[in-house]
Kinemage of the C-alpha trace (Angstrom):
@kinemage 1
@onewidth
@group {chain A} dominant
@subgroup {mainchain}
@vectorlist {calphas} color= white
{ca unk a 1} P 19.704 96.984 -10.576
{ca unk a 2} L 22.415 97.892 -8.122
{ca unk a 3} L 25.090 98.355 -10.777
{ca unk a 4} L 22.855 100.712 -12.793
{ca unk a 5} L 22.279 102.978 -9.819
{ca unk a 6} L 25.983 102.886 -8.930
{ca unk a 7} L 26.844 104.061 -12.445
{ca unk a 8} L 24.229 106.788 -12.235
{ca unk a 9} L 25.530 107.972 -8.893
{ca unk a 10} L 29.061 108.113 -10.244
{ca unk a 11} L 27.944 110.394 -13.066
{ca unk a 12} L 25.406 112.373 -11.078
{ca unk a 13} L 22.380 111.083 -13.050
{ca unk a 14} L 20.526 107.830 -12.650
{ca unk a 15} L 20.025 107.471 -16.434
{ca unk a 16} L 23.717 108.115 -17.228
{ca unk a 17} L 25.501 105.462 -19.277
{ca unk a 18} L 28.295 103.717 -17.410
{ca unk a 19} L 31.295 103.279 -19.704
{ca unk a 20} L 33.119 101.018 -17.256
{ca unk a 21} L 30.998 97.955 -18.055
{ca unk a 22} L 31.674 97.803 -21.822
{ca unk a 23} L 35.326 98.643 -21.185
{ca unk a 24} L 35.653 95.776 -18.727
{ca unk a 25} L 33.800 93.378 -21.043
{ca unk a 26} L 36.138 94.312 -23.899
{ca unk a 27} L 39.174 93.746 -21.668
{ca unk a 28} L 37.921 90.301 -20.615
{ca unk a 29} L 37.160 89.346 -24.224
{ca unk a 30} L 40.643 90.417 -25.329
{ca unk a 31} L 42.256 88.457 -22.509
{ca unk a 32} L 40.245 85.316 -23.300
{ca unk a 33} L 41.079 85.621 -27.004
{ca unk a 34} L 44.761 85.938 -26.164
{ca unk a 35} L 44.610 82.867 -23.925
{ca unk a 36} L 42.727 80.893 -26.578
{ca unk a 37} L 45.310 81.797 -29.211
{ca unk a 38} L 48.182 80.795 -26.930
{ca unk a 39} L 46.514 77.456 -26.113
{ca unk a 40} L 45.886 76.698 -29.787
{ca unk a 41} L 49.456 77.627 -30.724
{ca unk a 42} L 50.801 75.336 -28.011
{ca unk a 43} L 48.440 72.528 -28.989
{ca unk a 44} L 49.266 72.685 -32.699
{ca unk a 45} L 53.009 73.042 -32.156
{ca unk a 46} L 52.930 69.967 -29.923
{ca unk a 47} L 51.070 67.987 -32.590
{ca unk a 48} L 53.451 69.052 -35.336
{ca unk a 49} L 56.523 68.186 -33.250
{ca unk a 50} L 55.150 64.717 -32.365
{ca unk a 51} L 54.330 63.850 -35.975
{ca unk a 52} L 57.700 64.981 -37.330
């Protein structure tokens, strides 16, 4: 894979583990979780306000 060889080249070894991928995945997951929480908060607050 192209990304595997790019990681290897960055570290000087083809079999080197590229830490950037898991770091980026974790950042995306955290961002999506934050967005999901904000959407749910907005949704539930809108429902509570309409029923009151």
